[in-house]
N, C-alpha and C positions, 0 to 999 in steps of 0.2 A: 678459511682465513685464520692465520695464527694470531694469538694475542701478542703482537709485536709492536714496537715503537714505530716501525715503518708503516704498518697498516693503520695505526692510529693517526699518523701524519697524513696518509692518503685520504682517510675518511674525513679528517678535518678540512682538507682542501676542497673536497667535493661538497661537504655541508656548507662551506662558505659560498660555493657557486650556486647552491640552491636558493640562496638569499639574493642572488643578483637580479636587479630589476629587468635586465635584458632577457626576454623569453628565448632568444636564440641560444643563450648559454644555459638557461634554466631548463627549457623544454625543447631541445632540438629534435628535428624529425629524423635525422639520419645518424649524426655522430653520437658516440657513446659518452655523453657528458652528464654531469650533475644528476638530475632525477633518473635518467636512463641507467647511469652507472649504479646508483643505489638500488634500483630495481634489479639489476643484473646480479648484484652480490648478496641480496637479502636472503637467498636460499642457502648461503654458505654457513657451515658450522662456525660458531664463535661470533658471528656478526652482531647479534644482540648484546653479547658480553662486551664487545668492542665499544658499542654505543654507551653502555652503562659505565665502562671505564672512562670514556671520554667525558661524560657529564660529571663524573666524580673528580677527575684529575686535571681537566683542561683549565688553563689560566684565563681563557677568554670567556666572559659571561655569555656573550651572544652564541658561542659554540655550545656551551652547556645547555642553554635554552633550546637551541636548534636540535641538539642530540636528544633531549628529553621529548620533544614533539615528534621527532622521527621515530624514536623508540615506541612511544604510545601508539602511533599509527601502524607501525610494524606489528605490534601485539594485536591491534584491532583487526588487521587483515589476516593474520596467520595463526593466532593461538588456537582457535577452534579446530578440532579434528573432524573433518567431514568424511563420512563413509564413502568409500570408492575413490577417494582422492588421496594423493600422497600427503604424509605428515610433513608440514612445511617447516617445523622447528624440531631439531633432533632432541632426543630425550635428555641428553646430558646438559644441553643449553636450558631446557625447561627447568631441570632441577636446580641449576646454578642461579637462574633468574629468581626462582621462588625463595632460594636461600638468602639472596642479597638485597632484594628490592625493598623490603620493609625498612631495614636500618638505613639504607641509602636515601629512601624517601624522607625519613624522619630527620636526617641530618642535612637535607638540602634546603636552600632558600625557598620561600613560599611559591614563587613563580614556577620553579621546577617541581616542588612538592605536589602542586596541583596536577601536573602532567603524570607524574609517577603514581599518584593516588588513583587517577583514572585508569592507568594501566593495571594496577592491582585489582580494581573492581572488574575489569574485563577478564582478567585471569580468574578471579574469584567466581565470576558468573559460570565459568566452565568447570573449574577444579574444586571450588569450595562446596561442601566440607570434605567430600570423599578423598580427593587427591591433594588436599592441602589442609590436613586436620589441625596443624599447629598454628594456623594463621591467627585465630581468635586469641589464643593464649598469648602469642607474641604481642598482639596489639593491646590486650587488657593490661599486661605487665607494665606497659609504658605509662599507664595512668599514674603509677607510683613515682614517676620521675620528678614530678613537681615543675617540670619545664613546659610552659604552655605552648611553646612553639612545637614541641614534640606531641603534646596532648592534642592540639588542634590538628596536627597531621593525622593522628589516629582517628579523631572524630570525623575528619573530612573523608578519610578512606572508608570508615564504617558507613557513613552516610551514602557514599556512592555505591557501596556494596549492598546495603539493605533497602535502598529506596525502591528497588524493583518489587518489594513486597506489596507496594501500593497498587500495582496493576497486574500482578500474577494471578492466574486462576487458582482456585482452591485445589489442593491435591495432597495426598498423604506425604508425598516427598517434600512438598513445601512446608507442611506442618512440622515434619521431623526436623527440617533445617531450622525453622523459626524457634522450635523448642530448644534445640542445641544452642542457638544464639542467645536466647533468653537466659538459659541456665548459666551461661558463661558471662553474659554482658549486662543483664538488667540491674543486678546489685551494684557492680562497680560504677555503672552509669548514674544510678541514683545517688550513690555516695559522692561521685564527682559533681553532680548537680548541686547537692547541699553544700559541699566544700566551696564550689565556685561562687555561690550566692553569699556565703560568709565572707569570702575574699572581696566581693563587690562592696560589702559594708566597710570592711577594713580599709580598702583603697578608694573610698567614695570620693576623695579629693585628688586622686592621681589620674589624670586624663589618659596617659599612655597605658597604664595598667588596666584601666576600665575598658579600653578598646580591645585588648587581648581577651579579657574575661568575657566581654559581651559577644565577641566572635565565638567563643566556646559555647556560651548559652544558646546562641542561635542554632549551632550544630546539634547541641543536646536536644533542643526543642524539635528539630527536624527528625532526629533519631527516634524520639518519643512517638512522633506521628507514624513513622514507618513501622515501628515494632508493635503499635497498637492497631494498625489498619485492618488486618485480616480478622482479628477477633480480640476480645478483651483478655489479655493474659492475666493469670491468677496473681502473679507478682505485682502487676500494676494496679490491680483491683485492691490488693491488700495495702498498697502504698499510695492510694489515690489522695489521701489527706496531704501527704508530703508534696506531691506533685502539684495538686490543684491550688493549695494554699500559696505555694511559691509562685505558680503561674499568675494567680490573681494579684499578688503583691507586685509582680513585675509589670503587669498591665497598668497598674495605677502609679508606677514609679515615674518620676520626672527628674532627670539630673542635667543641669545646665551644661555640664562638661561633655555630655553625649549629644548635644544639639548641634546641628551643622548649619552653616550659612548657605550652603548650596541649595537652590530651590528645586533642582531637577533630581538629584541623586538621593535616594533614601539612605538615612543614617542607620547605625547599628540598632538604636533604640526602636526605630520604626520597623525594621526588619524583624526584630525579636517579637514585638507586640503583634505584628501581622501573623507570624507563625503561631503564636499562642492563640490568636483568634481562630486559626485553622484547627488547632488541637481541640479547642473548646467545641467548635462546630462538629468535629468528628465524634466526640463523646455525646453531644446533644442528639446527633442523628442516629448513631449506632448503639450507644449504651445508655439510653436516656434514663432507664430505671436506676442504674447505679450512679448516674451523674446528677440525678434530681436534687439532692441536698445542696449541690454547689451551683446549680443553674441560676437562681435568682441573683446571686451576687455577681455572676459573670454578665448577666443581662444588664445590670445596673452599671457595672464598670465599662462595658463596651458602649452602652448608650452615652455615658459621660464622655467617653473617648470621641465618639462621633460628633457630639455637639460642641466640642472644644477644639477639634482639629481643623486647621486652615485648609484653603483651597489649593495650596502649592502642589506641584507635581510629585514632589518627594513623598507626600503622604498617600499617593494613589493606591498603592498596594495595601497599606494598612487600612484605609477607609473601605476599599472594596472587600477585603477579608472580613472586616467588622460588620459591614452590611450583609455579607453572605451568611455570617453567623446568625444575625437576626432573621434572615430569610429562611434558614434551615429550621430555626426554632418556631417561627410563626406557622409553619406548615404542619406541625405535629399536633394532633388533636388534644393531647393532655397539657399543652402549653397555651391552648387557645385563650384561657382566662386572662393571661397576661396582657392580651391585646384587645379585649372586648370593649373596653370603655371608649366611647366616641372621642373623648379628649385625647386619649392615648393615640388613637388612629390619626387624629388631626395633627397632633404633635409630631408623629413619625413622618407624615406626609410633608409637613411644613419645614421641619428642621433637618430631616435626613434625605427624603426622596427628592424633593424639588431642587434644593441647592446642589445635589450631586448629578442632576440632569443638565445643568447649565453647560453651554458650549464655551469653554474657557479659551483664554489667549493661547494656551499651550496646544489645545485641540485645533485652533485656527492655524497655528504654525505648522502642525503636522499635516493638516489638510492641504496646505499650499506647498510646503517644502519637503515633506516626507510622505508623499501620497501613497507610495507602495505599502508602507507600514500601516497607514491609516486604513487603506482598503482591506488589508489582511485582517486587521482588527474588526472592522465594521462588517465586512461581508462574510468572512470565513469563520467568524466566531472565535478568533484568537484574542478577542477582547475580554477574555475571562477575568483579567485583573483590572478592568477599567471601572471607574466609579459608575458610569452610565449603565454598564451591563449589570453591575451588582444592584443598583437602584431598580432596574427593570425586573430583576429576579425577585426583589423584595415586594414590588407591586404584585407580581404574579403570586407570590406566597400569601400575601394578605388577601388577595381576591379569592383564595381557596375557601375561606370561611366568611369573609366580609365583603363580598363583591359589590353589593348594593351601596353600603356606606362609603366604601373607597371610591367607587365610580362617581358618587355624588360629590365627595370632597374635591376630586380631581377635575370634574367638569367645571367647577367654579374657577379653578386655577387656569384651565385651558382657555376659557372664555376671556378671563382678564388678560392673559398673555397675548391672545389674538387682538384684543382691543388696543393694547399697548403698541403692538406692531402696526396696526392700522393708522395710529396717530402719526407715526413717522417711520415708514418702512426702512429708509436707508440707515437710520440710526438704531432702530429697535428690531432688526431682523433676527437677532438671537432669541428674542421672546417667541417668535414663531417657530424657530428651530426646536426650542424646548417643548412648545405645545405639541408639535408633530411627534416628537419622541415620546411624550407622555401618552398621547393617544395610542401610539403603536404599542407601548408596553402595557397599557390598560386593556387593549383589545386582543392581545396575543395570549391565548391560553396554551396552545401547543403548536410547535413549529418543526418542520424538517427542512433540510437543505434542498431536497428534491422537489417538495411540493409547496414550500412557503408555509403560511399559516394554515394549519389543518383544523384548528378549533378556535373560535373567536368569542369574545364577550358580547352577548346579545344586547347588552345595554348601550353599546356604542354603535351609532349609525355610520358605518364605514363609507358607504357610497355617497351619502350626503356630504361628509367631510371631504371626500375626494373631489366631488364636483365643485364645492364652494371654496376649498382652501388649497387643493393640490394642483388641479388643472390650470387655474389662472396663472400660477407661476411658470408652468411649462409652456403655456401659450404665449407668454410675453415675447415681444419682437426680438429681443437680444438674448442669445443663448449664454452670453458671458456675464449677465447681471446676476447678482446674488447667488454665486455658485453653490454655497452651502445649502441654501433652500432648494436649488435645482436638484442637488444630490439627494436631499431628503425626499423630495417629491417622487423622484425616480425609484428610490428605495421603497417608498410606500406602495407604488404599483407592483414592484417586485414581490414584496412579502405578502400583500393582500390580493394577489392575482386570482386566488380562488374565490374570494368574497366579492370582488368588484365584477359587475355584469360584463358579459362579453362585448356588448356594444360600446361600453366605456373603454375596454381594452383596445378595440379597433380604432377608436378615436385617438388613443394614446400612441399607437404605433408610429404615425408620421411625426409626432412630437419627439418620440425617442430617437427616430432616425435623424431628425434635425439636430438633436443634442450630441450626436456623434462628432459634430464639428466644434464642440465647445473647447476652449483652450485649457480649461481645468482638467487635469488628468483624472481626478476623481469623477467629474461629471461625465466625460465621454466613456470612461470605463464602466460606470454604473449603467449608462445608456446601452452599451454593448451587452452587458450582463443581463439587463432586464429583457432585451429583445431575445437573447438566447433562451432565457427561462420561459418567456411567453411561447416561443416556437416549440418548446417540448411539452406544453400542456396537452392533455388528452381530453377529447370530448366523447360523444357517443361512439359505440363500436370500436373504442380504442384508437380512433383516427385522431390526427392532431386537431386541437380545438380551432386553431387558426389555419385556414387552408391556403394552398398555393394560389387558388383563384382569388381569394380575398387580398392576397399580397401582390397580385399582378400589377396594380398601378404604381407600386413602390419599388419594383425589382431594381431598376437602374439606379435610383437615388440611394437605395440601401447598399448595393454593392460598391458604388462610388464612394459613399461616405465611410463605409467600413474600411476600405483600403486606404482612403485618405487619412483616416484616424491613425493608421500605423505610421504615418509620416509626421504626426504631431510630436513635438518635443517631449521626451520621457516615455513615449509609448511605442517605440520601434519594435519591442518584443513583448507587447502587452498580451498576456495569455487570454484575457477576457474577450479582447477584440478578435483574436484568432479563433477562439471557440465559437464566437458569434458568426464568423465567416463559415466555419464548418457546419454549424446548425442551419444557417441560411441555405447553403447548398443542399443540405439534406431535405429541407422543407420544400424548396422551390423546384427541385429536380430539373426537368427539361427546360424550364423557364430560363435557366442560367446559360443554356448552350450558346446563344448569340454573344455572350460576354466572355466565353471561355478563352479565346486567344489572348485577350488583354489580362484576364485573371491568371492564367498559367504563367505568363511572362512575369507578372508581379510576384507570384509565389516562388518561381525558380530564382528570381533575383534575391528574394528574401532568404531562400534556402542557402544560396551561395554566401550571402553576407553572414548569416548566423553560424555556418559551418566552420568559419574561421575560429570561433571561440564559443561553442555551445554552452549557454549558462542558464537557460530557462527550460527545464524539461517539459513542463506542461505546454508552453508555447510551441515547442518543437513538435510535440506529439500532435497537437491540433493542426499544425501546418501540414504534416504528412497525411493526416486524415483528410484535410481539404484537398490535397493533391489526389488522393485515392478517389474521393467523390467526383472530382473533375473528370478523372479517367472513366470511372464506371458510368456516370450519367451520359457523357459524350459518346462513348463506344457502344453503349446500349442502343443509341439512336443511329450511330454510324460506325460499325466495326472497323472500317478502313482508317478511322482517325487515330488508331493506336500508333501508327508510324509518326505522326506529328508530335505526339506526346513523348515518344522515345527520342525524337530529334531535340525537343526542348529540354529533356531531363538528363540524357545520358552524359553530357559534358560535365554537369555538376556532379552526377553520381561517380563518374570516373575520378574526379578530383577528390571526392570524399573517400573513395576506396584507396587511392594512392597515398593520401595524407593520413590514412588510418585514423579517421575521426570516429573513435570507438562508439561514442554516444549515438551516431547516426547510421552506422553500418547495419544493425538489425532492421532499421526502417527501410533502408535502401533495398535490402534483399526482399522485404515484403512487397514494396512497390514494383520491383522487377518481376516478382512472381505474378502479381496481378496483370502486368503488361504482357508477360509471356503467355499467360493463360488466355489472353484475348486473341492470340494468334490461333488460327484454326488448324493448319496442317504442319508446315515445316517450321523449324527453328531458324530465325534469321541468323546470318553469319556473325553479326555483332555479338549475339549471345554465345555462339559456339566458341568464339575467341576467348570468352571469359570462363568457359566451363572448366578447363584445367586448373585455373586459379582457385576455384571454389573448393577443390579437394585438398588444398594445402593444409597440413596439420595445424599450423599456427592459428588459422581462422576458427578451428574447432576447439581451441583451448578455452575460449571465452564462452561461458555458459549462455550469455545473452544472445549469442549468434546462432545457437543450435536450432531452436524451433524455426526461425525464418530461413536458415540455410537448408534445412531438411525440406521445407515446403518448396523452396526454389529448385532444389534437385528433383523433387517430385514433378514440378512443372516441366522441367527439361525432359524427364522420362515420359510424361503424358503426351507432350507435344512432338518429341523427336527421338524416341527410343531407337528407331531404325537408323537415324543419322548418327547417333552415338555408336551404335553397333558397327556401322560401316566406316565412319570417318574418325572415330575416337575409341576404337576397340581397346587400345592400349591403356585407356583410362578406366576400364571396368574394374581391374584390381584395386585402383584407388578408391572407386566408389564403394567397393566391398570392404575396403580398409576402414572407411568412415563408419559403415555398418558395424564392423567388428569393435571399433572404439566405443560406439554408443551402447552396444549391447552389453558391454562389460560394466556399465554404470547403472546402479539402481535408480538414479535420478533421471537418466536419459534413455533407458532401454526401450521405452515406448516409441521414442523418436527413431531409434534404430529399426524398429519393426515397420514404422510408416515408410521408411526408405526401402526396406527389403520388400514390402508388399508391392510398392510401385515397380521395383525391379522385376519381380515375378510376373506382375500383371502386364507390363508393357514391353519389356525387352524381348526380342526374338529368342525363342527357346535355345537355338543353337549357340547364341552368344554367351549364355550363362551355363551351358551344359557342364563344362569342365569344373565349375565352381560349386555345383549344387550340393554334392556330398559334404564338402568342407563347411558349407553354410550350416547344414544340419548338425555336424559334429560340434561346431562352435555353440550352437543353441543347447545341445545336450550337456556340454561341459558347464555352461552357465546354470542349467537346470540342476545339475548335480551339486555345484558349489554354493549357489545361493538362490533358492527357489522362493519367489515372492508372488503374492496374489496378482499384482499388476503384470508381472512377467508371464504368468500362466495364462491370463486373459489374452494378452497379445499373442502368445505362442499358439493358442487355440485358433485364433482368427487366421494367423499365418498358415498353419498346416491345412486348414479348410480351404483357404484361398488357393493354396498350392494344388490341392485336390481338384478344385473347380477348374483351374487353369490347365493342369497336366493330366488329370484323370486319377481315379482312386487306385488303379493298379500301379501307376507310377509312384504314388505315395507309399503303397505297401512295399514295392520293390526297393525303393531307396532306403526305407527304414531297415528292412531285412538285410540289405547289403552292408549296412554299418555293423549290425550284429544280428545273428539269427534270432528269430521270434521277437525282435524289437517292436514290430508293428503291433503285436498283441499286447505287449507291455504298455505301449503308449495308449492304446484303447482302454485297457483295464485300469491303469494307474492315473491317467491324466484326463482323457476325453470324457469317459463315462462319469467319473465322480466330480469333475470340475466344470463341465459345460454350463451348468446353471449360473456360474459367476459372470458369464459374458454379458456385457451391457451395451446398449446402443442398438437402434433398429437395424442399421446396415450390417453391423458386426454380427448380430444374431442371425440375420438372413444369410450371410456368407457361411456361417457355421452350419445352419440348417441345410443349405444346398450341398455343402461339402460332406456332411454326415449322410445325407440321402444318397450321394454318389457311392460312399463306402458301403452302404447297406445294399445298393441295387446294381452297382456296376463294377464290383470287385469280386471276381470268381472265388478267390481263396476264402472269402467270408462264408461261402455256401458249402465248401467241401474240404475243409482242413480243420486243424484244432482251433482255428479262429471262429468257427461256427458257433461255439458256445457263447461268444460275445455278441452275436447278432441281436438277440432279444434285449439284453441289457442296453445295447447301444440305441435300439429303436425306442426303448422306454425313456432313455435320457433325452432323446430328441423330442419326444412328445412332452416331456417335462420342460424342455427349453421353450416350447410353444405355450404351454398352459400354466406352469407354476410361476410364482413371483421370482424375480431375480434374487440370487443369493449374494447379498452385499456384505456378508461378514468378512472381517479381516482379522487374522490371528493377532493376539495381544502384542507379540514381540515385534510385529511389523509396524514401523512408522516411517513414512517416507520424508526425506529431507525436502523442504520447500526450497526450490532453487533460489527464489527471491531472498531467502533468509541467510544466504551465505554472507559471512561477515566481510567488512571492508568495502571499498568502492569498486564495484564491478558493474559494468553496464548491464542492468537487468533487462530481460526481454519484455517489451511492452507491445502487446497485441494490438494491431490497428483494426478497429471494428469495421471500417469501410474497405479494408483490404481482405476481408473475410473470404475464406475459400468455400465454394459451394460444396455441399456434401456429395461425395461421389459414391455411386453404387455400382461396384464392378460386376454384380450379377443381375443388374436391373434389366438389361436387354433380354437376358435368357429366362429369368424367372420373375414372375410378378408376385404370385402368392405361394410362399414356400410350403404351406400345408397341402395345397392342391398339387403342387409339384411332387411332394412325397407320395400322395395317393396315386398319381399317374405313373410314377417310377415303380412303385410296388406292383401296380397292375401289369406293367411291362415285364417285370421280373417274374411275376406269377405265370405270365403267358409263356415265358421261356422255360420255366420248370414247374409245370402244373402240380398242385397239391402240396408242394414243399412249404410255401410261405404260409398257407392256411393252417397246416398242421402245427408249424412252429408257433403261430399266433395263438391258436386255440389251447395249446398245452402250457405255454409259458408266460404270455403277456398278462399283466394284471388287469382286472375287470375295468377299472376306471380308464386306463390308457386305451384299452380295446374300444371302449365306448367313444372316446375322442377320435380314434382312428376311423371308426365306422362313419362318424360325422364328416371327416375329410373325404372319404371315398364317395359318400353321398353327394357332397358339394362338387366333387370333380366328375360326378356321373359315371363312375367306373366301379368294377367289382373285381375281387380276387378269384383266381381259378384254383 
């Protein structure tokens, strides 16, 4: 694409169309409009430069913003260079982008500045510092401009670039980069910090100036956190006085001009103070010795902050960070003395913990009107910034050294709260809510998502509290009364499921099933989640704690209520309910068979509905898992039932494939594999009609499709290789084309081998004869160009499988037909030195049987120059049996994780219940490969008496010989 006015105009038109509310214009299935057009041109040279030109020169603000977002997403998808894949942005465009983006970002309005700043950080993640050495200098120089719009642009970019230091693993590369950043950035940042604080005093009465200056201070405080996270830099240690004194004075600052009327949105002052609390907590936790002189004044300032800050939502982040600071301090042994006094503990409990555990009007609003966010915070632990979570962490921290006194203080509060509730439940229900939360935070010492509470405070009687205060709420006649207390009760069961006795859990199950009918989204979601968690608990012998027999009386009502819950308003795609359906199927097994016709109808209707616009990945995943379980459980009892599942599902599957619903296609292929594997002999014609379409290159472009497509093709080969050979022989080159594409990629070569192994194992030999030599040539080319451990392991399994299938002589002949003496080179350079790297029981067995055939059924091994390799090969085979696996990988080899490719690409999600049974291609022929070796050697020695024994006695090392004698003994044979 040229940088021309005509192209700018075209791009403007299409960007406008992407904003159209009509999906037919925005996301058409067939016509090349809007998003499809942009997708089609984004590989063209100059495309990113056209976008940058547009956002610089367009007269329409909406186009500027749209171009900046499109540019950022383009960078996100394409900037990273992935090995084995084409470079999606040409080098000249990369150079031009890096030359122009910083000045353009700094001169843009804030809305666009943010998008370009994100784009710079994405580029920086890949190119900084090696490929973009002047980025830092260019940014630091802008600090001198005195223009805070420009300075804030630099700070925002630096923040998005450096914040990854907070979660990167330590490495020399990371240290080098941070040192480079500190050398260039720490001093200018400190000077800017001091200058900005001085300006805040100068402009103390100018509201608009203060807003800009405080935005800078927030970014400076965030950068301080990122640059100090990995280790305490020498520069910041030397300048701790400057930073900490100023941080402390900012914590105690109060300027009326910075206070906001908004009760929801945090103002600049709150955001700055909460970041300073984070910075102080970081130093208190990681650099306590150096921070000790400053700690008492921070504790005092933060304590004062907590007791003077109101209950409004806008203070939530500040209060939770302030409490987290106290929590991190009270856990450390040498700050213990600050909290020892009983009055101090009482004061903390009374003034900080209890007030911040209250269920406020804002929480009630979220519970009723924004239930998805409420559940995410409460169940999934994304409540990291909530007051309740911070108060809970503080209780846990205090209990580390003062468990007895703290439990004593809180027991009094809990009792008085419950008494208040009892006086007038309909008015005082929030007192009981706070009491339950307090008991939960007191009793929980250690918790995991998988197991709930794993360590509890022994001073709290959890079962007694459960029976007296939780069960009565859940047993009440109406499921819709006091929804918050119902949710609290269900959550109590969920998190203390390991502490509450099994008989109490069994009493709870019908109560939970009943609450699936509650109108409150939070209540029926918690009920589903609690059931799912209970069904995964393990008892003795790793069996499920709750058995299918114990669930028998409830099967019908459980399934009915679960599917009914999906029809309740707000829960049509509720992932917790769908996960509970999946887990119920898994636990109940054949008990669900009578309900399958109704269940599969409801699941397919749901699948059809969500395929129109898939938006909930977890829900979709559990839905496909449930479909797989229905198939497995039913077909295990009645294999003929596979036809009725195909009848129910194929119409929806066809629609998904025709409409190219990318998110669902990998799942559809997995379910189809499962169904096809259920057929015993022939491939039904409906599958054969689809076969040619599976070989289309466009399907193989998406990485998420590759594993399930390979598995589906393997199922075709296992079930109908002869049908393919006779009725679709013209498709064999297409099948091998897929193998060729996969083998060329380091990320997917193992998938290519899976396919090739199935072709070799199942296809009639004559149908692949003409292609065999070419297959080996391709493999040798790849070995020569880019040999990796993963490729070698797969290659070893393949050649041994080939040997098992076609015989050792055929293997030797095909190698030597490519190049004389090639067979010897492969034995000497690959098989003998590398066989120890093969992993997996079946893989090792295939290699053992293949090598045994080479040793005992390949005449050239006994009477040509290959004979010298006979003993080393036998030695390597005994090593494969007896030595530990060699799992070393050369330093320079690191495999790209497919899931990690940037941008939005449907990643492959393996369905656990569509899992493929491990297949052993030599299982019928060989049970024990060691005994098989002994028997084969016996047979060989019978054919050429004396030869084998003399080779063994002169050349095989003593340890290997001892092992071999053991194999011969076990097989009850001897060598002649």
